[in-house]
N, C-alpha and C positions, 0 to 999 in steps of 0.2 A: 526693299520688301520683295519677297518671293511668294508665288502662289502656293497653295497647298500641293503636296506632292502628287496627288492623284489627278489633278486637272490636266486635261489634254486640250490643245488649241487647234482650231481650224481657221485659217485666215483666207478671206475672200477678197480678191482684187479684181478690178475691171480694166479693160483696154479698148482702144480704138475710138469708141464714142460713149457718151454717158447715156443713162436711161435704158440700159440693156436688161435690167432686172436683177441686180445683185441682191436686193432685199428679198425678192421672191426665191431666188436660188438659195440664199442662206436659210430662209425659213423652211424650204422643201428639204434640204439636207438635215436640218435640225429635226424635222418631223420624222425622218427615217431612223433617227437614233434615239428618239425620246422614250421609247418603250422601256428600255433597261438603263437609261442614263439620265441624270439631271442635266438639262441643256440650258445654257445661258447665252444670250446674244448681245454683243457690244456693237454699236454703230459709231464709226468715226467720221465726222464731217469737217471739212477743211475751212468752212466759212468762219468769219470772225464774229458773227452773231453769237450771243450766248446760247441761244436755242432758236428754233424756227418760228417761235411764237409771233414775231413781228414781221415775218416774211410773207409777201403776197403768195397765196396758193398757186397762182399762175406761174410763178418762178420756181417753186420748190415742191409743189404738191400739197396735199392736205396736211394740217397740223394734227398730230395724234396726241391725245391726252391720256395720261396714265392714272391709276388709282391714287398715287401720291400727289397728283396735281401738276406734274411736270408736263410741259409742252415739248414734244419730241418729234423726230423725223417720222415720216409716214411709214417707213420700213418697219417700225415697231408694230404697226397694225398687222403686217404680214407675220411677224414673229409670234404675236399673241394668237392670231387666228389659226395658224398652221401648227405651231409647236405646242400650243396650249399652255403658255407661260403667262405670268403676270409680271411685266417688266417694271423696271425702276428708272427714274430720271437719270441717275448716275451712269446708267449703261449707255447713254448718248454722250459721247465725248466729242465736243466741238473745239475747234482751235480757239474760239473766243473764250471758252471756259479755261482752257489750258494757259493761254497768254495772261488772262486776268489773274490766275493763281500765281504765275511766275512773277508778275509785277507786284502783286500784293506781298509775296514772300520777300522780294528784293527790298521793298520799303521797310519791312519789319526787320531787316538785317539778317535774314536766315542764310544768306550766302556768304556771310562773314568776310565781306570785302572783295570776294572774287568777282571777276568779270562774268556777267551772266550771258551765256551763249545758247544758240539754238541746239547745239550738241556740245555737252551732254545734258544741259539743264532742262530744255524743253522735252527732249526725248525721255529723260528720266521721269518727268512729271507724267507723261503719257503712259509709260510702263507702270508707274506707281498706281495710277488709276486702274489699269487693266488687272494688275496683280491683286489689288484690293477687292475688285469685283469678284474675281475667281475665288479668292479666299473666303470672303464673307458669304458668298452664295454656295460655297462648297460644290462648285460645278464639276461634273464629270467631263463634260465637253463644253468648251467655251468658244463660241464663234466670234470672230472679229471681222466685221465687214468694213472695209475702207472705202468711203464714198469717193465719188469722182472717178477720174480716169488716170491710169499710169502715165506719167509725164506731166501731169498738172503740178504746178508749183505748190498749190494749196495742200496736197496730201503727201508731199515728200517726207515730212517729218514723221508721219504715221508709218510710212513704209520703212523708214530707217528704224523706228522703234520696234517693229515686229521682227526686223532682221536681227536686232540685238537680243530680243527675247529668245530667238532660236539658239543663239550662242549661250545664253544664260541657263536655259532649262534643258537643252540638248535636243537634237533632231528627232529623237524617238517620240517626243511629246508634242510635236507641232507639225501640222500639214498645211501646205500652201496650195490653194486652188485659184484658178484664174478664169474669169469669164470674158470672152472675146466675141467679136462680131465677124461673121463670115458673109461678106457681100456676094451677090450673084450678078455678074455682068449681063446687062440687058442685051438680048440678041443671041449671044452664044449660050446663055443659061449656065455658064460655068461658075462653080464655087471658087472663090479666090482666098488664098491663105496668107497673102503678103501682109495685110494689116495685122493679122494675128502674130505672124513672125516678128513684126516690128515692135508690137507691144510686149512680147516675151523678151525681146532683146533689151528693151528699156528696163524691165524687171530684173533681168540678169545683171545689168550694169549697176543696179541698186543692191545687188547681193541676194536677190530672191530667186529661187529656182522652183517654180510650181511643179507639182507631181501629177496634177490632173487639170485638164483644160476643158472647160465647157464652151462650146461654140454655138452662139445664138444664130439661128438661121430659120428660114421658112420651110425647110425640108431636111430630111435626114442627110447626114454626111455620107458622101460616097467613100468607097474603099480607097480610091486614089487620094482623096484629100486627107483622109486620116493618116495614110502613109507619109504624105508630104509634111503635114504638121508634126508628126512623130519624128521625122528625120531632122527637120530644121529647128525644132524646139526642144530637142533632146529629151523626149518623153516616150514612154511605152505607147504603142498604137492603141491598145485597149483602154488607155487613160485619156483618149481624145473623145469627148462625150458630145453627142447631139443634144442641143438645147433648143428644141423646136418651138415655134410660136404656137400657143394654145389659146383656146377661147376662155378657159378658166384655169387660174394658176394652180388649183388643187390637182389638176391632171398631170402636172410635171413629175410628181412623186413616182408614179408608175413608170414613166418614161426613163427616169434615172435608175429605178430598180431593175428594169429589164436590161440595162447596160452594165449592171454589176457595181453601181456606185456605192450602195449601202454596204455590200460585203467588203469592198475595198477600204472604206473608211474604218470599219470595225477591225479588219485585219491589220491595217497600217498603224493604227493607234492602240492596238491591243485592247479593244473594247469588248465587252460581253456581247456575244452573238445574239441576235434577236430571236433566232429559232423560228423565223417566219419565212416561208418560201418567197422567192423574189417577187412573183406576181401577186403576193398577198401583202406586201409592205404598204400598199395603198391604204389598207385598213387603218393604219396609224392615224391618218388624217381624214379619211372619208368614211368613217365607221357608220355614220348615219344614213348614207345612201345605199348601203349594201343590203342585199336580201339575206335571208337567214342562212343560205348556203354560200360559203366563201368561194366555192368553185365558180360561181357566177360573176365574180368580180370583173374579169376582163370584158365580158359582154355588157354588163351593167355600165361600166365606165365608158365604153364606146357609145352606147345609147345616150347616156347623159351628155357626153361631149357633143354629139350631133344634135341633140335636142336644144342645147343652148345655142349652138352655131346656126342651125337652120332646120326648122321642123320638117321641111320637105325631104331632107336627107334620110329621114327615118324609113322611107319606103324601101330602102335597100336592106333594112335589117329584118330579121325574123322577130316578129312582135311577141314579147312575153305574154303568155296566156293569162297571167294573173293581173294584167294591167288593162286599163280602159283606153281605147283608141277611138278617134285620132286625138292629137294634141289640141287642147283648147288654146286659142290665141290669147295672149295677155300683154297688152301694150302699156308700159309704165313710162311716165315722163318725169324727169328731174329738172325742175325749173330753177335755174340759178344764174349767177353772173360771172363765174370763173370758168367759162366754157372753152377758153383757149387751151386749157390743159385738163383733160378728163380725170387725171389723178387727183384733182382738187376734191373730187367726190368719191374717192376709191372705197372708203369704208361703207358709204351708202350703197354703192353698187354691189359690194360683196354681201351686205346684209340682205339685199333683195334676193340674191342667189341662194343664200343660206335658207331663207324662209321658203323659197320656191321648192328646194330639194325636200325639205321636211314635209311640205304639203303633198308632194308627189307620193311619198311613202305612206303618209297617213291615209290618203284617199285612194291609193293604188291607181293613180292616173297621172300621166306625165303632163307637164306644162312647160312652155318655153317663154320665160320672161323676155320681152323685147323692149330693151331700155333705150330711151331717147333723151338727149340733152337739149334743152331749150333755153336760149339766152333771153332773160327777162328784160334786158335793155330794149328789146324790140318793142315792148309795150310802154316804155318809159315816157313820162311827161315831165315838164319842167317844175311843176308845182309839187314839191315834196311835203310841205307842211299841211296842205289841204287836199281834199279829194279831187283828183284829176278827172278829166273827161273820160268816161267809161266807154271803151271801144269794144263792145261785146262781140261784134261781128269779126273783128280782127283776132281776138282771143279764141273765138270758136273755131276759126279757120286753123289756127296753130294747134289747138288741142283736140281737134276732131279725131274721133276714133280711139282716144286714150281711155283706159279703164281705171286708172289711178294716177294720182299726181303727188309728188313729193316736193315740198319747198324746204331746201336745206339751209344751213347756217350761212352767215356772211357778216361782213362789217362795212361800215360807211354808208353814205346816203345813196350811192349809185344803185339803181335797180329796185329801190324800195317801192316806187310807184307801180312799176311793172308787176312785182310780186303781189301787191295788194289787189290789183285788177284781176290777176289770175285766181287768187283766193276767192274773190267775189263770185267769179264765174263758177268755180267748183262748188261753192255753197249753194248758189241758186239753181244749179243744174244737177245737184245730188251726185256729184262725182267724188269717189273716195279721195280724201285728202289727209296726208300725214305731214305735219309741220314740225320742223326741228330747230330749236333755239330761236334764231331770228324769224324762222317760219312761224313759230308760235306767236311771237310778238306782233307780227304783221297780221296774223289771223285775228288777234284781239283788236287791232286798229280797224281792220275791215269791218268787223262786227259792230264796233262802236259807231263807226261812220254811217253804215248803210242799214243797220237794224235799229240801233239805239238813237239815231238822229244826232249824234255828236259829230257834226260834219267837219269840225276842225280838229278832230282827234289825230294825234301823231306821236312821234317819238322824239325825245330830246337828242337822240343820236345824230340827227341831221345838223344839230348846232355845232358839232365838232368839225363839220366840213364847211359850213356856211354860217358864220356868226350873224349874218343879216336876216336869217330866217327867224320867224317867231312861231312857236308851237303853243297855241292857246289852250288846248286840252291835251296835256301830256299823259295819255293813258299808258305810255311806256316811258319810264324815266330811269335815271342812273341809280344803281344800287346805293343805299346809304353808305355802305362800307367803302364805296369807290370815290366818295366826294373829295377826299384829300390825297388821292393817289396821284403821284407825279410821274413815276416810271411806268411805261406801258407794258414792258416785257414781264411776263410771269406774275402780273398783279391782278388778274381777273379772279372771279370766283371759279376755282378750278378743282378738278379731281372727283373722286368717288364719294357720294354723299347719299344720305337717306331721304327717301320721298314718302310722305304720308298720304295714302290714298283714301278717298271717300268710298265707303263700302257699297253705296248705291250706284256707283259710276260704272261705265263701260270699261274704263281702264282697270278698275279693280277686278272685274270678271275676266279680263284678258290675262292679267298677271296670275290670277288664281288658277285659271285653266292650264297655264303652263308651269304651275308649281313654283312661282317666284315670290309669293307673298310670305313675308316673315310675320312672326307674332306681333300683333299691334298694327296690322295693315301697312307694313313698311316694305319698300323695295329699295334696292341700291342701284344708282346710275351715275354716270360720269358727266360732269358739267364743265362748261367753258363760256362764261358770259359776264357782261359788265352792266347790262340793263335788265330791268324787271317790269312786271305789270304794276301799275300804280294802284295801290289798294283803295284809293279814294273813289275809283270808278267801278269797283267790283260789284257793288250792290245793284247799280243801275243795269249793268250788263247781265247779271244773274236774273233780274226781274224780266229781262227781255228773252231769256231762254238759254243763255250760255251757262255751262256748268264748269266751274273751276274744280277739277276732280283730284288734284294733287298739290301738296304744298310742303314746306319745310316742317320740321317737328314742332316748331313754335307757331306755325301758321303765318309767319310774316312774309314769306316769298312764295308766289304762285309757281308751281312746277308743271302743271298739266291743265289743259282745258279741252273740252269737247262739246259738241252740239247734239243733244239727244234726239232732236227732230230730224237729223241727217243720217243717212245710212252709215257713213263713216267719216266723221269730221273731227279728227283728233290731232292735237299738237302738244309738244312737250318742250320745256325749257332746256332739258338735258340732251345728250347725244346717245341714243340707244344703239346706234350703229357701232359705237366704239367697243361694246362688250359682246357683240354678236360673233358667233363662231359657227362653223358647219355642224359641229356636234350639238350646239346649244344656241339656236338663232334668237335674236331679240324678239320678245313677245309682241311688241307693237308692230314690228315688220311682218310677223306671221299673221296678225290680225288684219293688217293692211292688204296683204296678198290675198287673203280669203275674201275680203270685201271687194277687191278689184275683180276677182274671179266671178263673184256674184253679179257685179256690174256687167261683165263680159257676157254672162249667160242671158241677161235681161235686155241687152241692146237689140 
């Protein structure tokens, strides 16, 4: 199978070390081309898992969920947010999926007695999937990001497959880009190119010759280092690109545009020119933060960058007359249990920034969200089934000075007690609270225990970790549809679904304010859960003042809850952060930021 004749391919590989940001790079390049081209993004992962759905976020970052219910790599969050696409599960090609298909085909006799080998059979399957995506989506530009690092055994077959693609479709339709790491030796402060040279040599040995190299570093490349990389890696000097560390991934687009990356891609692949000046390419992805005159883009970008990084830095800037100064402080805490890797909550972090930018424009006053990550295990107690000893002083010390707190999703029993104690503190001290997925379930448990007097309220999720525990009042229990599920991967309630809102609720007014309500009081959100609120306890909690403000169309599953007596105590079973973009932030996050600012003003 061959792709449609108009599809052009851009392959992104990485070298030296993992975690350099190939996903952000791919998304940024896609954003620069999306104005006049249909962009598709494929991610290749070498692990043998079918998908990342059962991988601990500390190992691999957050699991991103798509409209179709697929659990995919977190880089798809970058693709959707920056490029503005709605991805599909088939775009995440894992070696687990490929090998499973090969073995299934072999058992069905599709190889007609031939010996099944890595080459050509596995590489043919990889190419078949890539070509199918390009054809079905009619992509003008198809990005292929190859996970891992050049030299890894896990991604060798992906690299071989894209080498073969170049031969099959011709060099004019495919561009190879490489992301490398440029270390700086402590003491001398000298940028070193040897690791980049080594990774390019490995690529060359595999038959891949990149035409543009992005060098990750904490400062701009010197003229000397550009010349050295150009000489040793057989590449034009102006195709050695600085990929500096930035506070916000959205800011990369302008850095690349200034270095001529967009013009090079368009010229090299014979794509329609954007017709936008280099310093205005940023508008593709940051349209919502720009003022009415495009000529103010560079200044606006610099101010935004410094506002996010450090409010004090703004003293060096000429302050726009149309904006209110100084910046109000806004301290937001994310209380979770996967703190060893901050990318476990990447979409939550980005949703906070999206909402903050929009609030800045709406009110013409800058704010700098100061996000802190708090490990809830610090508050953990052994008793998971019942209410543990409430350490109010300890929690107050940890949460002192925060204007809003988010309790994100998670799985398993670890950290449940700590999150419940945090939620109690937020409820009693009127601090804005946004609960997501498990955060909503634990909000319900906390209310049941400490307001309704159901002291042994809990969740049956703890039983999956410790069968000796007993949950006498399961206010949270397994979804009925999950009772007979045996395979954990891809079997939860997943994907984009409708939520029916109560018109008298805060949630309804929030979504209506941002134009998200559909006829019939519906909104659409993405889900990923296995447990739900036990409907047998709803009446008692409603009588005590809790409002269950959103549910499924048939009313069988609770999707939203809020506490009307609290300034902002809202929690949802879905993941609003997964649909948030800079152009269109998640309504609940916008409302949460506004409530947090009100808290900051009243402290």
